N, CA, C and O atoms as a GROMACS GRO file, in nm:
protein
  596
    1UNK      N    1   3.503   9.894  -4.040
    1UNK     CA    2   3.616   9.886  -4.132
    1UNK      C    3   3.652   9.740  -4.156
    1UNK      O    4   3.634   9.654  -4.069
    2UNK      N    5   3.701   9.715  -4.274
    2UNK     CA    6   3.748   9.580  -4.307
    2UNK      C    7   3.896   9.589  -4.340
    2UNK      O    8   3.936   9.660  -4.433
    3UNK      N    9   3.977   9.518  -4.265
    3UNK     CA   10   4.121   9.524  -4.280
    3UNK      C   11   4.171   9.404  -4.359
    3UNK      O   12   4.108   9.299  -4.358
    4UNK      N   13   4.283   9.420  -4.427
    4UNK     CA   14   4.339   9.307  -4.501
    4UNK      C   15   4.414   9.217  -4.403
    4UNK      O   16   4.491   9.264  -4.319
    5UNK      N   17   4.392   9.089  -4.418
    5UNK     CA   18   4.451   8.990  -4.328
    5UNK      C   19   4.559   8.910  -4.401
    5UNK      O   20   4.542   8.871  -4.516
    6UNK      N   21   4.669   8.888  -4.332
    6UNK     CA   22   4.778   8.807  -4.384
    6UNK      C   23   4.815   8.708  -4.274
    6UNK      O   24   4.831   8.747  -4.158
    7UNK      N   25   4.827   8.581  -4.310
    7UNK     CA   26   4.870   8.479  -4.214
    7UNK      C   27   4.992   8.408  -4.272
    7UNK      O   28   4.988   8.353  -4.382
    8UNK      N   29   5.099   8.409  -4.194
    8UNK     CA   30   5.223   8.346  -4.239
    8UNK      C   31   5.288   8.272  -4.123
    8UNK      O   32   5.276   8.310  -4.007
    9UNK      N   33   5.358   8.164  -4.158
    9UNK     CA   34   5.443   8.098  -4.060
    9UNK      C   35   5.559   8.193  -4.029
    9UNK      O   36   5.597   8.275  -4.113
   10UNK      N   37   5.614   8.181  -3.911
   10UNK     CA   38   5.724   8.266  -3.867
   10UNK      C   39   5.834   8.274  -3.973
   10UNK      O   40   5.888   8.381  -4.000
   11UNK      N   41   5.868   8.160  -4.033
   11UNK     CA   42   5.977   8.155  -4.131
   11UNK      C   43   5.944   8.229  -4.260
   11UNK      O   44   6.034   8.255  -4.340
   12UNK      N   45   5.817   8.263  -4.281
   12UNK     CA   46   5.774   8.333  -4.402
   12UNK      C   47   5.760   8.484  -4.382
   12UNK      O   48   5.745   8.558  -4.479
   13UNK      N   49   5.765   8.530  -4.258
   13UNK     CA   50   5.749   8.673  -4.230
   13UNK      C   51   5.865   8.752  -4.288
   13UNK      O   52   5.980   8.710  -4.282
   14UNK      N   53   5.833   8.868  -4.346
   14UNK     CA   54   5.940   8.958  -4.388
   14UNK      C   55   5.997   9.027  -4.264
   14UNK      O   56   5.935   9.026  -4.158
   15UNK      N   57   6.113   9.086  -4.279
   15UNK     CA   58   6.171   9.159  -4.166
   15UNK      C   59   6.080   9.274  -4.124
   15UNK      O   60   6.068   9.302  -4.005
   16UNK      N   61   6.014   9.340  -4.220
   16UNK     CA   62   5.923   9.450  -4.189
   16UNK      C   63   5.801   9.401  -4.112
   16UNK      O   64   5.758   9.466  -4.018
   17UNK      N   65   5.746   9.286  -4.151
   17UNK     CA   66   5.631   9.230  -4.080
   17UNK      C   67   5.669   9.189  -3.938
   17UNK      O   68   5.595   9.216  -3.844
   18UNK      N   69   5.784   9.124  -3.924
   18UNK     CA   70   5.830   9.083  -3.792
   18UNK      C   71   5.853   9.204  -3.702
   18UNK      O   72   5.813   9.204  -3.586
   19UNK      N   73   5.917   9.306  -3.755
   19UNK     CA   74   5.942   9.427  -3.677
   19UNK      C   75   5.810   9.490  -3.635
   19UNK      O   76   5.795   9.531  -3.520
   20UNK      N   77   5.714   9.499  -3.727
   20UNK     CA   78   5.584   9.561  -3.697
   20UNK      C   79   5.510   9.486  -3.587
   20UNK      O   80   5.454   9.548  -3.498
   21UNK      N   81   5.510   9.352  -3.593
   21UNK     CA   82   5.436   9.276  -3.491
   21UNK      C   83   5.505   9.284  -3.356
   21UNK      O   84   5.438   9.294  -3.253
   22UNK      N   85   5.638   9.278  -3.354
   22UNK     CA   86   5.708   9.290  -3.226
   22UNK      C   87   5.693   9.430  -3.167
   22UNK      O   88   5.683   9.446  -3.046
   23UNK      N   89   5.692   9.531  -3.253
   23UNK     CA   90   5.675   9.668  -3.207
   23UNK      C   91   5.536   9.688  -3.148
   23UNK      O   92   5.522   9.750  -3.042
   24UNK      N   93   5.433   9.636  -3.215
   24UNK     CA   94   5.296   9.651  -3.164
   24UNK      C   95   5.281   9.578  -3.030
   24UNK      O   96   5.221   9.632  -2.937
   25UNK      N   97   5.333   9.458  -3.021
   25UNK     CA   98   5.324   9.385  -2.894
   25UNK      C   99   5.395   9.460  -2.783
   25UNK      O  100   5.345   9.466  -2.671
   26UNK      N  101   5.512   9.516  -2.813
   26UNK     CA  102   5.585   9.593  -2.712
   26UNK      C  103   5.508   9.720  -2.674
   26UNK      O  104   5.501   9.755  -2.557
   27UNK      N  105   5.451   9.788  -2.774
   27UNK     CA  106   5.375   9.911  -2.748
   27UNK      C  107   5.262   9.886  -2.650
   27UNK      O  108   5.239   9.966  -2.559
   28UNK      N  109   5.190   9.776  -2.667
   28UNK     CA  110   5.073   9.750  -2.584
   28UNK      C  111   5.111   9.676  -2.456
   28UNK      O  112   5.080   9.722  -2.346
   29UNK      N  113   5.177   9.562  -2.469
   29UNK     CA  114   5.202   9.478  -2.352
   29UNK      C  115   5.305   9.537  -2.255
   29UNK      O  116   5.289   9.526  -2.134
   30UNK      N  117   5.409   9.600  -2.307
   30UNK     CA  118   5.515   9.651  -2.221
   30UNK      C  119   5.490   9.797  -2.182
   30UNK      O  120   5.492   9.831  -2.064
   31UNK      N  121   5.466   9.883  -2.282
   31UNK     CA  122   5.454  10.026  -2.254
   31UNK      C  123   5.316  10.061  -2.200
   31UNK      O  124   5.305  10.113  -2.089
   32UNK      N  125   5.209  10.033  -2.276
   32UNK     CA  126   5.074  10.071  -2.234
   32UNK      C  127   5.032  10.002  -2.105
   32UNK      O  128   4.978  10.066  -2.015
   33UNK      N  129   5.057   9.872  -2.096
   33UNK     CA  130   5.015   9.797  -1.978
   33UNK      C  131   5.121   9.798  -1.868
   33UNK      O  132   5.102   9.737  -1.762
   34UNK      N  133   5.230   9.866  -1.892
   34UNK     CA  134   5.337   9.882  -1.793
   34UNK      C  135   5.377   9.747  -1.733
   34UNK      O  136   5.382   9.730  -1.612
   35UNK      N  137   5.406   9.653  -1.822
   35UNK     CA  138   5.434   9.516  -1.781
   35UNK      C  139   5.573   9.475  -1.832
   35UNK      O  140   5.594   9.462  -1.952
   36UNK      N  141   5.664   9.457  -1.741
   36UNK     CA  142   5.798   9.416  -1.780
   36UNK      C  143   5.801   9.263  -1.786
   36UNK      O  144   5.792   9.195  -1.684
   37UNK      N  145   5.814   9.211  -1.908
   37UNK     CA  146   5.821   9.067  -1.927
   37UNK      C  147   5.895   9.038  -2.057
   37UNK      O  148   5.911   9.128  -2.140
   38UNK      N  149   5.941   8.917  -2.074
   38UNK     CA  150   6.012   8.879  -2.196
   38UNK      C  151   5.910   8.829  -2.298
   38UNK      O  152   5.866   8.714  -2.293
   39UNK      N  153   5.873   8.916  -2.390
   39UNK     CA  154   5.774   8.884  -2.492
   39UNK      C  155   5.823   8.774  -2.586
   39UNK      O  156   5.746   8.685  -2.623
   40UNK      N  157   5.948   8.779  -2.622
   40UNK     CA  158   6.004   8.680  -2.714
   40UNK      C  159   6.042   8.555  -2.635
   40UNK      O  160   6.151   8.545  -2.580
   41UNK      N  161   5.947   8.460  -2.632
   41UNK     CA  162   5.956   8.344  -2.544
   41UNK      C  163   5.991   8.214  -2.617
   41UNK      O  164   5.972   8.105  -2.563
   42UNK      N  165   6.044   8.226  -2.738
   42UNK     CA  166   6.083   8.110  -2.819
   42UNK      C  167   5.966   8.025  -2.865
   42UNK      O  168   5.985   7.909  -2.904
   43UNK      N  169   5.844   8.079  -2.861
   43UNK     CA  170   5.729   8.009  -2.919
   43UNK      C  171   5.696   8.062  -3.058
   43UNK      O  172   5.641   7.990  -3.141
   44UNK      N  173   5.729   8.188  -3.083
   44UNK     CA  174   5.696   8.250  -3.212
   44UNK      C  175   5.743   8.168  -3.331
   44UNK      O  176   5.673   8.158  -3.432
   45UNK      N  177   5.862   8.108  -3.319
   45UNK     CA  178   5.921   8.034  -3.430
   45UNK      C  179   5.840   7.912  -3.471
   45UNK      O  180   5.852   7.865  -3.584
   46UNK      N  181   5.756   7.861  -3.380
   46UNK     CA  182   5.676   7.742  -3.408
   46UNK      C  183   5.536   7.777  -3.459
   46UNK      O  184   5.458   7.688  -3.490
   47UNK      N  185   5.505   7.906  -3.468
   47UNK     CA  186   5.368   7.951  -3.490
   47UNK      C  187   5.346   8.018  -3.625
   47UNK      O  188   5.440   8.058  -3.694
   48UNK      N  189   5.219   8.026  -3.659
   48UNK     CA  190   5.174   8.114  -3.767
   48UNK      C  191   5.134   8.245  -3.702
   48UNK      O  192   5.095   8.249  -3.585
   49UNK      N  193   5.144   8.353  -3.778
   49UNK     CA  194   5.112   8.486  -3.725
   49UNK      C  195   5.009   8.550  -3.816
   49UNK      O  196   5.028   8.561  -3.938
   50UNK      N  197   4.900   8.593  -3.756
   50UNK     CA  198   4.792   8.660  -3.828
   50UNK      C  199   4.810   8.810  -3.809
   50UNK      O  200   4.815   8.859  -3.696
   51UNK      N  201   4.819   8.882  -3.919
   51UNK     CA  202   4.841   9.026  -3.917
   51UNK      C  203   4.726   9.095  -3.989
   51UNK      O  204   4.691   9.058  -4.101
   52UNK      N  205   4.666   9.195  -3.926
   52UNK     CA  206   4.563   9.277  -3.991
   52UNK      C  207   4.625   9.411  -4.025
   52UNK      O  208   4.688   9.476  -3.942
   53UNK      N  209   4.608   9.451  -4.150
   53UNK     CA  210   4.670   9.574  -4.199
   53UNK      C  211   4.566   9.674  -4.247
   53UNK      O  212   4.461   9.636  -4.299
   54UNK      N  213   4.597   9.800  -4.230
   54UNK     CA  214   4.527   9.912  -4.291
   54UNK      C  215   4.634   9.983  -4.372
   54UNK      O  216   4.704  10.070  -4.320
   55UNK      N  217   4.647   9.948  -4.498
   55UNK     CA  218   4.759   9.998  -4.579
   55UNK      C  219   4.888   9.947  -4.522
   55UNK      O  220   4.909   9.826  -4.514
   56UNK      N  221   4.978  10.038  -4.482
   56UNK     CA  222   5.107  10.000  -4.423
   56UNK      C  223   5.104   9.999  -4.271
   56UNK      O  224   5.207   9.979  -4.207
   57UNK      N  225   4.987  10.022  -4.212
   57UNK     CA  226   4.974  10.026  -4.066
   57UNK      C  227   4.927   9.891  -4.012
   57UNK      O  228   4.824   9.839  -4.055
   58UNK      N  229   5.002   9.835  -3.919
   58UNK     CA  230   4.960   9.712  -3.853
   58UNK      C  231   4.852   9.747  -3.751
   58UNK      O  232   4.876   9.822  -3.657
   59UNK      N  233   4.735   9.691  -3.772
   59UNK     CA  234   4.618   9.721  -3.690
   59UNK      C  235   4.609   9.629  -3.570
   59UNK      O  236   4.579   9.672  -3.459
   60UNK      N  237   4.635   9.500  -3.593
   60UNK     CA  238   4.622   9.399  -3.488
   60UNK      C  239   4.698   9.274  -3.532
   60UNK      O  240   4.724   9.255  -3.651
   61UNK      N  241   4.732   9.190  -3.435
   61UNK     CA  242   4.797   9.064  -3.470
   61UNK      C  243   4.775   8.960  -3.360
   61UNK      O  244   4.739   8.993  -3.247
   62UNK      N  245   4.798   8.836  -3.397
   62UNK     CA  246   4.786   8.723  -3.304
   62UNK      C  247   4.876   8.612  -3.355
   62UNK      O  248   4.905   8.602  -3.474
   63UNK      N  249   4.919   8.528  -3.261
   63UNK     CA  250   4.994   8.410  -3.306
   63UNK      C  251   4.906   8.287  -3.288
   63UNK      O  252   4.834   8.274  -3.190
   64UNK      N  253   4.914   8.198  -3.385
   64UNK     CA  254   4.836   8.075  -3.387
   64UNK      C  255   4.931   7.963  -3.348
   64UNK      O  256   5.025   7.929  -3.421
   65UNK      N  257   4.905   7.906  -3.232
   65UNK     CA  258   4.999   7.815  -3.168
   65UNK      C  259   4.954   7.670  -3.186
   65UNK      O  260   4.843   7.634  -3.148
   66UNK      N  261   5.040   7.587  -3.245
   66UNK     CA  262   5.003   7.447  -3.263
   66UNK      C  263   4.982   7.376  -3.129
   66UNK      O  264   5.033   7.421  -3.026
   67UNK      N  265   4.907   7.266  -3.130
   67UNK     CA  266   4.890   7.188  -3.007
   67UNK      C  267   5.026   7.145  -2.952
   67UNK      O  268   5.119   7.115  -3.028
   68UNK      N  269   5.036   7.142  -2.818
   68UNK     CA  270   5.156   7.093  -2.754
   68UNK      C  271   5.263   7.198  -2.727
   68UNK      O  272   5.365   7.167  -2.665
   69UNK      N  273   5.242   7.322  -2.771
   69UNK     CA  274   5.342   7.427  -2.748
   69UNK      C  275   5.310   7.504  -2.619
   69UNK      O  276   5.392   7.509  -2.527
   70UNK      N  277   5.191   7.563  -2.612
   70UNK     CA  278   5.149   7.635  -2.492
   70UNK      C  279   5.060   7.548  -2.405
   70UNK      O  280   5.070   7.549  -2.282
   71UNK      N  281   4.972   7.472  -2.470
   71UNK     CA  282   4.876   7.383  -2.402
   71UNK      C  283   4.868   7.254  -2.483
   71UNK      O  284   4.922   7.244  -2.593
   72UNK      N  285   4.799   7.156  -2.426
   72UNK     CA  286   4.773   7.033  -2.502
   72UNK      C  287   4.697   7.068  -2.630
   72UNK      O  288   4.723   7.012  -2.736
   73UNK      N  289   4.601   7.161  -2.616
   73UNK     CA  290   4.521   7.204  -2.730
   73UNK      C  291   4.597   7.309  -2.811
   73UNK      O  292   4.695   7.367  -2.763
   74UNK      N  293   4.550   7.333  -2.933
   74UNK     CA  294   4.600   7.449  -3.007
   74UNK      C  295   4.559   7.574  -2.930
   74UNK      O  296   4.473   7.570  -2.843
   75UNK      N  297   4.622   7.686  -2.965
   75UNK     CA  298   4.598   7.808  -2.891
   75UNK      C  299   4.611   7.930  -2.980
   75UNK      O  300   4.672   7.925  -3.087
   76UNK      N  301   4.552   8.038  -2.936
   76UNK     CA  302   4.572   8.168  -2.997
   76UNK      C  303   4.634   8.256  -2.889
   76UNK      O  304   4.580   8.266  -2.779
   77UNK      N  305   4.746   8.317  -2.919
   77UNK     CA  306   4.814   8.396  -2.818
   77UNK      C  307   4.862   8.529  -2.871
   77UNK      O  308   4.853   8.557  -2.991
   78UNK      N  309   4.914   8.610  -2.779
   78UNK     CA  310   4.967   8.743  -2.811
   78UNK      C  311   4.867   8.821  -2.898
   78UNK      O  312   4.906   8.886  -2.995
   79UNK      N  313   4.740   8.814  -2.861
   79UNK     CA  314   4.634   8.886  -2.931
   79UNK      C  315   4.644   9.033  -2.891
   79UNK      O  316   4.636   9.066  -2.773
   80UNK      N  317   4.662   9.120  -2.989
   80UNK     CA  318   4.683   9.261  -2.959
   80UNK      C  319   4.628   9.349  -3.070
   80UNK      O  320   4.640   9.318  -3.189
   81UNK      N  321   4.567   9.460  -3.028
   81UNK     CA  322   4.515   9.561  -3.121
   81UNK      C  323   4.587   9.692  -3.096
   81UNK      O  324   4.616   9.728  -2.982
   82UNK      N  325   4.615   9.763  -3.203
   82UNK     CA  326   4.677   9.895  -3.192
   82UNK      C  327   4.582   9.992  -3.123
   82UNK      O  328   4.464   9.997  -3.156
   83UNK      N  329   4.633  10.069  -3.027
   83UNK     CA  330   4.548  10.169  -2.962
   83UNK      C  331   4.482  10.264  -3.061
   83UNK      O  332   4.371  10.311  -3.038
   84UNK      N  333   4.549  10.291  -3.172
   84UNK     CA  334   4.496  10.384  -3.273
   84UNK      C  335   4.375  10.327  -3.346
   84UNK      O  336   4.301  10.402  -3.410
   85UNK      N  337   4.354  10.196  -3.338
   85UNK     CA  338   4.245  10.132  -3.412
   85UNK      C  339   4.139  10.069  -3.322
   85UNK      O  340   4.052   9.996  -3.371
   86UNK      N  341   4.144  10.095  -3.194
   86UNK     CA  342   4.044  10.038  -3.105
   86UNK      C  343   3.908  10.099  -3.135
   86UNK      O  344   3.897  10.218  -3.167
   87UNK      N  345   3.804  10.017  -3.125
   87UNK     CA  346   3.670  10.064  -3.154
   87UNK      C  347   3.633  10.054  -3.301
   87UNK      O  348   3.526  10.100  -3.342
   88UNK      N  349   3.721   9.995  -3.382
   88UNK     CA  350   3.695   9.983  -3.526
   88UNK      C  351   3.647   9.844  -3.566
   88UNK      O  352   3.617   9.820  -3.683
   89UNK      N  353   3.641   9.752  -3.470
   89UNK     CA  354   3.604   9.614  -3.502
   89UNK      C  355   3.724   9.527  -3.534
   89UNK      O  356   3.708   9.410  -3.568
   90UNK      N  357   3.843   9.583  -3.524
   90UNK     CA  358   3.963   9.506  -3.558
   90UNK      C  359   3.981   9.385  -3.467
   90UNK      O  360   4.023   9.278  -3.513
   91UNK      N  361   3.950   9.399  -3.339
   91UNK     CA  362   3.964   9.286  -3.246
   91UNK      C  363   3.872   9.172  -3.282
   91UNK      O  364   3.911   9.055  -3.280
   92UNK      N  365   3.747   9.205  -3.316
   92UNK     CA  366   3.651   9.102  -3.355
   92UNK      C  367   3.696   9.032  -3.483
   92UNK      O  368   3.690   8.910  -3.494
   93UNK      N  369   3.741   9.113  -3.581
   93UNK     CA  370   3.786   9.054  -3.707
   93UNK      C  371   3.907   8.964  -3.684
   93UNK      O  372   3.916   8.856  -3.742
   94UNK      N  373   3.998   9.008  -3.599
   94UNK     CA  374   4.120   8.932  -3.571
   94UNK      C  375   4.086   8.797  -3.507
   94UNK      O  376   4.133   8.693  -3.553
   95UNK      N  377   4.006   8.798  -3.400
   95UNK     CA  378   3.977   8.674  -3.329
   95UNK      C  379   3.895   8.578  -3.415
   95UNK      O  380   3.922   8.458  -3.416
   96UNK      N  381   3.797   8.630  -3.487
   96UNK     CA  382   3.716   8.543  -3.575
   96UNK      C  383   3.804   8.476  -3.680
   96UNK      O  384   3.791   8.356  -3.705
   97UNK      N  385   3.894   8.554  -3.741
   97UNK     CA  386   3.984   8.497  -3.842
   97UNK      C  387   4.082   8.399  -3.779
   97UNK      O  388   4.112   8.296  -3.838
   98UNK      N  389   4.131   8.431  -3.659
   98UNK     CA  390   4.227   8.343  -3.592
   98UNK      C  391   4.165   8.206  -3.562
   98UNK      O  392   4.231   8.103  -3.579
   99UNK      N  393   4.040   8.205  -3.519
   99UNK     CA  394   3.972   8.078  -3.490
   99UNK      C  395   3.962   7.994  -3.617
   99UNK      O  396   3.996   7.876  -3.617
  100UNK      N  397   3.915   8.055  -3.725
  100UNK     CA  398   3.900   7.982  -3.851
  100UNK      C  399   4.034   7.932  -3.904
  100UNK      O  400   4.043   7.819  -3.953
  101UNK      N  401   4.137   8.014  -3.894
  101UNK     CA  402   4.269   7.972  -3.941
  101UNK      C  403   4.327   7.860  -3.856
  101UNK      O  404   4.394   7.771  -3.909
  102UNK      N  405   4.302   7.862  -3.726
  102UNK     CA  406   4.346   7.751  -3.640
  102UNK      C  407   4.285   7.620  -3.687
  102UNK      O  408   4.353   7.518  -3.696
  103UNK      N  409   4.155   7.624  -3.717
  103UNK     CA  410   4.087   7.503  -3.765
  103UNK      C  411   4.147   7.456  -3.897
  103UNK      O  412   4.166   7.336  -3.918
  104UNK      N  413   4.178   7.550  -3.987
  104UNK     CA  414   4.238   7.514  -4.116
  104UNK      C  415   4.378   7.456  -4.099
  104UNK      O  416   4.413   7.357  -4.163
  105UNK      N  417   4.458   7.518  -4.012
  105UNK     CA  418   4.597   7.476  -3.995
  105UNK      C  419   4.614   7.349  -3.912
  105UNK      O  420   4.697   7.264  -3.943
  106UNK      N  421   4.534   7.336  -3.805
  106UNK     CA  422   4.558   7.231  -3.707
  106UNK      C  423   4.443   7.132  -3.694
  106UNK      O  424   4.453   7.037  -3.616
  107UNK      N  425   4.334   7.152  -3.768
  107UNK     CA  426   4.219   7.063  -3.759
  107UNK      C  427   4.114   7.117  -3.663
  107UNK      O  428   4.142   7.200  -3.577
  108UNK      N  429   3.994   7.067  -3.680
  108UNK     CA  430   3.881   7.113  -3.596
  108UNK      C  431   3.893   7.047  -3.460
  108UNK      O  432   3.861   6.930  -3.444
  109UNK      N  433   3.938   7.123  -3.362
  109UNK     CA  434   3.957   7.073  -3.225
  109UNK      C  435   3.943   7.190  -3.128
  109UNK      O  436   3.927   7.304  -3.170
  110UNK      N  437   3.950   7.160  -3.000
  110UNK     CA  438   3.938   7.264  -2.898
  110UNK      C  439   4.054   7.363  -2.907
  110UNK      O  440   4.165   7.329  -2.948
  111UNK      N  441   4.024   7.487  -2.868
  111UNK     CA  442   4.125   7.593  -2.864
  111UNK      C  443   4.128   7.648  -2.721
  111UNK      O  444   4.024   7.684  -2.666
  112UNK      N  445   4.247   7.654  -2.662
  112UNK     CA  446   4.262   7.713  -2.529
  112UNK      C  447   4.338   7.844  -2.540
  112UNK      O  448   4.430   7.858  -2.620
  113UNK      N  449   4.297   7.941  -2.457
  113UNK     CA  450   4.368   8.068  -2.450
  113UNK      C  451   4.392   8.105  -2.305
  113UNK      O  452   4.319   8.061  -2.216
  114UNK      N  453   4.493   8.186  -2.281
  114UNK     CA  454   4.514   8.250  -2.153
  114UNK      C  455   4.477   8.396  -2.172
  114UNK      O  456   4.550   8.470  -2.238
  115UNK      N  457   4.365   8.438  -2.117
  115UNK     CA  458   4.310   8.570  -2.144
  115UNK      C  459   4.323   8.662  -2.023
  115UNK      O  460   4.315   8.618  -1.909
  116UNK      N  461   4.343   8.790  -2.051
  116UNK     CA  462   4.335   8.887  -1.944
  116UNK      C  463   4.192   8.888  -1.894
  116UNK      O  464   4.098   8.889  -1.973
  117UNK      N  465   4.175   8.888  -1.763
  117UNK     CA  466   4.044   8.874  -1.700
  117UNK      C  467   3.941   8.973  -1.754
  117UNK      O  468   3.826   8.936  -1.775
  118UNK      N  469   3.980   9.096  -1.776
  118UNK     CA  470   3.884   9.197  -1.819
  118UNK      C  471   3.828   9.170  -1.959
  118UNK      O  472   3.729   9.231  -2.000
  119UNK      N  473   3.891   9.078  -2.034
  119UNK     CA  474   3.844   9.044  -2.168
  119UNK      C  475   3.759   8.917  -2.172
  119UNK      O  476   3.729   8.866  -2.280
  120UNK      N  477   3.719   8.866  -2.056
  120UNK     CA  478   3.642   8.742  -2.050
  120UNK      C  479   3.514   8.750  -2.134
  120UNK      O  480   3.484   8.658  -2.209
  121UNK      N  481   3.440   8.858  -2.122
  121UNK     CA  482   3.314   8.872  -2.198
  121UNK      C  483   3.342   8.879  -2.348
  121UNK      O  484   3.269   8.820  -2.428
  122UNK      N  485   3.446   8.951  -2.386
  122UNK     CA  486   3.483   8.961  -2.528
  122UNK      C  487   3.510   8.823  -2.587
  122UNK      O  488   3.452   8.788  -2.690
  123UNK      N  489   3.596   8.744  -2.522
  123UNK     CA  490   3.627   8.610  -2.574
  123UNK      C  491   3.506   8.517  -2.560
  123UNK      O  492   3.488   8.427  -2.641
  124UNK      N  493   3.425   8.539  -2.459
  124UNK     CA  494   3.303   8.461  -2.444
  124UNK      C  495   3.210   8.477  -2.564
  124UNK      O  496   3.136   8.385  -2.598
  125UNK      N  497   3.213   8.593  -2.627
  125UNK     CA  498   3.128   8.615  -2.744
  125UNK      C  499   3.168   8.529  -2.863
  125UNK      O  500   3.092   8.517  -2.959
  126UNK      N  501   3.286   8.469  -2.858
  126UNK     CA  502   3.333   8.378  -2.962
  126UNK      C  503   3.319   8.231  -2.920
  126UNK      O  504   3.364   8.142  -2.990
  127UNK      N  505   3.256   8.207  -2.806
  127UNK     CA  506   3.234   8.071  -2.759
  127UNK      C  507   3.338   8.019  -2.662
  127UNK      O  508   3.334   7.901  -2.625
  128UNK      N  509   3.432   8.103  -2.620
  128UNK     CA  510   3.529   8.059  -2.519
  128UNK      C  511   3.463   8.061  -2.382
  128UNK      O  512   3.389   8.153  -2.349
  129UNK      N  513   3.491   7.958  -2.303
  129UNK     CA  514   3.437   7.947  -2.168
  129UNK      C  515   3.551   7.941  -2.068
  129UNK      O  516   3.654   7.878  -2.092
  130UNK      N  517   3.530   8.008  -1.958
  130UNK     CA  518   3.631   8.014  -1.852
  130UNK      C  519   3.652   7.875  -1.791
  130UNK      O  520   3.556   7.803  -1.762
  131UNK      N  521   3.779   7.840  -1.773
  131UNK     CA  522   3.813   7.716  -1.702
  131UNK      C  523   3.916   7.754  -1.596
  131UNK      O  524   4.011   7.827  -1.624
  132UNK      N  525   3.899   7.706  -1.478
  132UNK     CA  526   3.995   7.733  -1.372
  132UNK      C  527   3.975   7.867  -1.306
  132UNK      O  528   3.879   7.939  -1.333
  133UNK      N  529   4.068   7.897  -1.218
  133UNK     CA  530   4.061   8.018  -1.136
  133UNK      C  531   4.146   8.130  -1.196
  133UNK      O  532   4.227   8.107  -1.286
  134UNK      N  533   4.125   8.249  -1.146
  134UNK     CA  534   4.204   8.364  -1.185
  134UNK      C  535   4.349   8.342  -1.140
  134UNK      O  536   4.373   8.293  -1.029
  135UNK      N  537   4.444   8.376  -1.224
  135UNK     CA  538   4.585   8.366  -1.189
  135UNK      C  539   4.657   8.494  -1.230
  135UNK      O  540   4.614   8.565  -1.322
  136UNK      N  541   4.766   8.521  -1.162
  136UNK     CA  542   4.845   8.640  -1.192
  136UNK      C  543   4.953   8.604  -1.293
  136UNK      O  544   5.027   8.507  -1.276
  137UNK      N  545   4.961   8.684  -1.398
  137UNK     CA  546   5.069   8.668  -1.494
  137UNK      C  547   5.129   8.806  -1.516
  137UNK      O  548   5.067   8.893  -1.576
  138UNK      N  549   5.249   8.826  -1.467
  138UNK     CA  550   5.320   8.953  -1.481
  138UNK      C  551   5.241   9.070  -1.425
  138UNK      O  552   5.241   9.179  -1.482
  139UNK      N  553   5.172   9.047  -1.313
  139UNK     CA  554   5.099   9.153  -1.246
  139UNK      C  555   4.961   9.182  -1.302
  139UNK      O  556   4.897   9.279  -1.262
  140UNK      N  557   4.913   9.099  -1.395
  140UNK     CA  558   4.781   9.118  -1.456
  140UNK      C  559   4.699   8.992  -1.434
  140UNK      O  560   4.747   8.881  -1.457
  141UNK      N  561   4.573   9.008  -1.388
  141UNK     CA  562   4.483   8.894  -1.368
  141UNK      C  563   4.447   8.830  -1.501
  141UNK      O  564   4.406   8.898  -1.595
  142UNK      N  565   4.464   8.698  -1.508
  142UNK     CA  566   4.435   8.620  -1.627
  142UNK      C  567   4.343   8.503  -1.591
  142UNK      O  568   4.328   8.468  -1.474
  143UNK      N  569   4.282   8.445  -1.694
  143UNK     CA  570   4.206   8.322  -1.681
  143UNK      C  571   4.232   8.235  -1.804
  143UNK      O  572   4.262   8.285  -1.912
  144UNK      N  573   4.221   8.106  -1.784
  144UNK     CA  574   4.226   8.014  -1.898
  144UNK      C  575   4.083   8.002  -1.951
  144UNK      O  576   3.987   7.996  -1.874
  145UNK      N  577   4.072   7.998  -2.083
  145UNK     CA  578   3.943   7.983  -2.148
  145UNK      C  579   3.956   7.877  -2.257
  145UNK      O  580   4.062   7.861  -2.318
  146UNK      N  581   3.847   7.805  -2.281
  146UNK     CA  582   3.847   7.696  -2.378
  146UNK      C  583   3.730   7.711  -2.471
  146UNK      O  584   3.617   7.736  -2.428
  147UNK      N  585   3.755   7.695  -2.599
  147UNK     CA  586   3.651   7.692  -2.701
  147UNK      C  587   3.638   7.547  -2.747
  147UNK      O  588   3.729   7.493  -2.809
  148UNK      N  589   3.523   7.486  -2.717
  148UNK     CA  590   3.498   7.347  -2.757
  148UNK      C  591   3.453   7.343  -2.903
  148UNK      O  592   3.390   7.436  -2.953
  149UNK      N  593   3.488   7.234  -2.970
  149UNK     CA  594   3.443   7.219  -3.109
  149UNK      C  595   3.300   7.171  -3.112
  149UNK      O  596   3.244   7.152  -3.220
   0.00000   0.00000   0.00000
């Protein structure tokens, strides 16, 4: 499947788009993964948000984080796919588009992510390499990964 992609700065998001992305993040990160954490961490306002749509259904989303906000490098964060659309290629489309948009928005430079450990191979397929040791974030094993230019 090929989903329509929209990328907007936080200040350009409609109320419906903002609600949809916060709802999807809550559905997966809080409810599905049973993880109690404060998703709204005051970084969203500084970021662009990539949204994949299937008509009026939000399929997946990610935030594109400028350098100096989460890491020295630019970053892609809050990467999430709707459970209803898993296995459709939405995750691959989302990450591939997010990488290209980061380069367009922030210049061709390294990208760092904090990934859930079980997704190491998935992100590795896009050229991200593990850096550092496994760490616990809200009860879930994570690793830092870096994509070199």
